[in-house]
N, C-alpha and C positions, 0 to 999 in steps of 0.2 A: 534403862539403866541409868546410871551417870557415865557422862564422856569427858575424860578430865584429863587435860593436853601437856603433861610433861617436856617435853621438847622443842623447847624454844631453842636450843644449842644448835638441831638441824635449819630450824626455818621457824617463822614468825608469823601469823596470820598477819592483812595489813587491817592500821588501823582505819577506822570510818572516814578520820579528815584528812590523813593521804589517800584514800579515794575519793574524798570532796574534791579536794588539792588536781588529783589527774583528769579527773569530768573532763570540762573542756579542753584540752587536748589530744581527745579522743576526736572530738564530734567540730564545732566555732571555733576550736584554733589549732587545725591540726596541720599545717605547713611545714612545707620542709627549711629545719634554716637559714640553705644553703636557698633557696629563694630571693629571689631581689624582689622580690614585689614586700606586696607589705600582709598578705596571710602568712610570709614563706622569715622578712619582720619582725611578728608577730612570736612566732617560734624562735628567732632567736635570741626576744630580749629576757624571754623564760628559761633557755639554756641555761644564756650567762647571769645569769640571776640569781640560775640553782647551784651554778659552780659556784659562785662567791656564796653563799649559804655556806656552804659544806667545805671552803678553801679558807671562813676565818673558821669557820668551828675546830680547823685546826691548826688556826696558824699559820697558814697555807697564801703566799699569794694567790689571786683566782689565772695566774696564766701555768701555775707549777699545778695544777687539778686538772687529769684528764679521764675525760667516761667510757666504762666499759661493758662490756656486755655479763662479767661474770666478775666473782670473786677470781677465779679458777685463771682467765682470761690476764686478768692484771698481773698472779704472780708468772705464770708461764711470761709473757711481756717480758717481769723485770729480771730474770732467770733469762731466760733465752734471749728475746734484747741486748737488755745488758752486756751478757758474754761474747755478741757479734757484732758489739760497735769498736768492741774495747779491748778484742783476743792476742792485738798488735803488742798491746801490754799487757798481756797475764792469760795463766791458762786455770788461777786455781781460786775455785771457789768453795766459802764454808755453811755449812747450816747447820744444824742440830739432829739428834736422836728425833726430835719430836715434834717434825715439819709434817703440816698436814698433806694428802697425797699428790698435790696438785702443787707443789714445790717437790718434796720426794721423788715425786719421776723425773719433776722434771729438769734434778736434778741427778739420777739415771741419765735420761736422752743424753745430756752437759757430759759425762762419763763416757762415750758409745760415739760423742766427736773427739775426744781428746781431753779432757777438761778435766783434772783431780780435784775431788772433790773430798772436805773433810767434813765429820757427822759431829758437833760436837759432842760427848755427854751432857746428863744430866742429874744430879742427885734421885737419891730416892721422893723427896717429894718433888719431881721434875723444874729442881732450878739450874738455869747454865751459872756459870763460874768463870767470869771478866776475865778473872788472870786466864783461863782455860783458853781464852780465846784467843786474849794479846795473844799467848803463845806459841795460838797455833796461824797466826797471821805472820807472811812469808813476804818476801819480794814482790813476784809475784800475782800476788792477790789482789784480784778485781772487785771483788764482792764478797758482804754477809750476808747473806735471810737469814733470822732468826722470829719467831711467831712472838704475839707480842704477848697473849694471853693462852692458855691452851685451850680447843675446843674439845679435848675429852674431859678433862680435869677443871680446868681453870685456873691450874696456879699464870699467876702473874712474871712475869720476866721483868727484873731490872736492865729495861731499855736504854730508860738515860744511861748511864756505866756503862755497858756495851758497844751503846752506840760511838764514845767518849774514847774507848779504846779505838773503833774505827779514825774515828776525827783523828788522833795524837799520832795515827802510822799514814792517815792519806788512804786509805780506804776507804769505800764505801753500802753501805749503810741500811738493808731495806729490812722493813719487819711486819710481817700479816699480819694486820691485826682487823682481822676481821670476826673475832667475836669480842675483838677491848671497845672498838672503836663506837660510842654513845653509849656506852654503860660506864665509863672510868674515863676523867677527861685525857686528852693528848694536845701535844701542843710540842710541831716536831721542829718546835726553833733549841725550844730549852732539855729536850728529848734526844739530842745530835740523829736527828731521821733522814736522810736523804732520801729517802722512797719509800711509802706505806700502801698497802691496801687495805680498801676495807667495801663491806657491798652493802647490798642496802635490805636483802629481802630477813637479815639479818636482827636488824633495826624496828619491825611493823613496814619497810617497805612495799615496795613491791619485786615478785623473780626477774629477773635479767634484763638490770640495770648494775652497774656498782663503780666507785672509779681504783686511781692510783695519780696519788702526789708520788712527781717530779719535778725534783731541789731543780729550781733554774741555774740552764749553763750544762745540768746531766746530759751526757753520748745515746742514746736505746736506737736498735734497730729497730721502728716497726715492724710487726709481724704480718695484720692485715694490707697492702697493698692497693687504691686505688682512688675515692677525690677528696684527699689530704683532710678528712675532718682532721678536730683532736690536734691542730695545733700540726696534719700528716702522724699523728704516732698511734692514728685507730681510725683508719679509713669504713667508713660505714654511715647510715644516714640513719642520722641522730634518735634515740628512739626519747622524743618529746614526754611522754604523760609520765612514762617512765624516770625519769629524769626529774620531773618536778615532783611526782612520788617522795623519791630519794629525797635531794632537800628539804622536801616539809617531814618527813620523819628524822632528817637532820633537827629539825631545829626543833622538835615536841622535846626530844631528848634529852636537847639543852637547857631546855622550860623545865624537865620535869626531874633529872638527873640524880641530884642531891634526895630527893623528898624518896627516890623511885629504889631507890640505892642499897637506904634504909631501912626500904620495906623489902625487902626482897635479901634482903643479907637477914632481919629478925628470921624470916619461912625460912628461910636454910637451916640459921642454925636450931631451930626448932626441929627442923628435919634431920639434921645430923643426930641430934639427942635423941630421937627416934627409934632411929634407924638404926645409928650405935648399940640398943640394946637387943636388939638378936642376936645371940649366940653364935658368935664364927662368922661377922661377919666386920669391914675394916676401911677402911675414908684413904679413896687414893689420891694425891696432888698436898700441894698442902695446904694446911687447917688456919691459917690466917693472912698466907699472902696471893689470897685467890678472889675472880673474879664472882660477885655475891651470889649470882647466880644459876650457877652450874654448880653441880653437887655430883660426885664418881664416890661409885665403893665396890667391895668385890667378898661374896662371903661365900663361903669355904664345904667343899664340894659338890658345887651349883655352876650349872650350866646360864653365861646369860643369859643367852638367847633362847632355854625354856624360862628364867624371869621376865622376860617381855613379852612372849607366849602368851603366859597367866596373870598378869597385870591387865594386858586387851582383854580375856576373856571380862577382866573384870572393872573394863571401861575407862584403863589405864592406860598412855601411850608413854612409854620408854621409850631408852635406847643400851642397847650396847658401849656405845662408843660413835666413832665418826659416821652420821648420817651417809656422807661418802665413801666410805668403805665398805657399808655392811650389806657386799653381798658376799662379801667375802668370809672365808672362815677357819685363816689366819686368824691368830687371836694379836691384841691391840698393840702393832708396835710401839703406840709411846704406852702406854702401861708394860709391857718388857722390857723399854728401856729404864723405868722406875726399880726395876730388882724381882719381878717379880713374876713366876713361875709359871710353864700355859697352863696351866688348871685355874691357874689366881686367875691370871687378865681372863678365859677365860671365863670365870667367872664377876662380870663386873657389873653394872650398872650401872646410867649418867639419867641421874635428875636435874634436869633444868627447866628452873621456874622463866616466866615472867610476867606479861604487864597486868595478864586477867587472871592470875595466882591467885588464887587465895589460902586461909589458913586454913576454912573447914576441908578444904580436896588433899590438905598436910596431914590431917585429924586424918583421912578415907582409909589414906595408903600407909600412912604407918599403923593403922588397925587391920589392914588386909595383907600385906608383903607376912609376918612373921608367918601366919595361915599356910605362906605360899609357900613360902623357904622349910618349912616341914612337911608340908606335902612329898615338896621334890626332892626333899632331902630322904625320907623311907625310897625312893628308888630312885639314889644314884644308886651306882656304881661300885664309888666309897663306901657303902654301910655298912658291911660287914668288919669294915676295921677306921669302923668311924671319932678320931675322938680330935678335939682342941687342945690347939698349943696352951 
């Protein structure tokens, strides 16, 4: 049976070139960067070289990049750490209704600590309106945290305009760029970004390593205390092999971005055209202002979990939405924010493409999915009143 992977938004396989770059740091160059001897200094050199690679990629200064263990840690560090360091200035924070669970849950935790959270709405395509942000900012607003590109529907936000609104009001602006980083150009200065989160395993690097950009001069209370690594903001022995792999993944992404984006865009257009021929199928998110690799659909009278399981039997790996929240039975908060009904949001299917996706695999999906949809509709509890709009 064929095995086809269409869940790159959840995680990506490590590129062989990344593995090759990492290998020496597991054995030959295994030193602790905090050690003063040769082994340690060799590791420190690799650490700082990697930091520069990532800083240059987004137009940041070297010291503005902090390595963490995950994007969840980075996002928690921003919301909780910045709130703690700036609580005397205010207790109001703004996020959106379509943030990743790690931002949503951090905001909920802060509410329990007495902070006020405003959740901005999006339109039917998942787009934020900069004017809504301007109107939501208050005198005691200390942070705005808005996702750059949705991990579920791929919609890309007007980050430059959103950041400009924050800059004009003197409010710090953070963006969760985990899905967009390495896939579309990012310049933290041109885009008015003060803080940014990114992750290695979304761009063919290893799991267990991520980064946080913090503009020079911004104060954050660290979540972890200890040896003072990462400028005192993230104490822990540095994951040198992982960081080296992350930097190599960034180097490859930088070199191949334009060509790969065009290839993925063409594959996605073929996919969208093919799946929307299925009666009762719909595309979620913006049809143009989206990442080239994420495509989200919903199908009338079908549960997304059933679709995913049936596709798996055909050798196709896909998802209903965010892998981080797939264990819950609740409908996607992102799709609900677009205005979908519960039953519509439950019928979603996310097909996310990547570096090893092929046109033949798209053709195979387009061929097998219509029959799966037809079979599932035959046993749908809605079958007695089955009709399309």
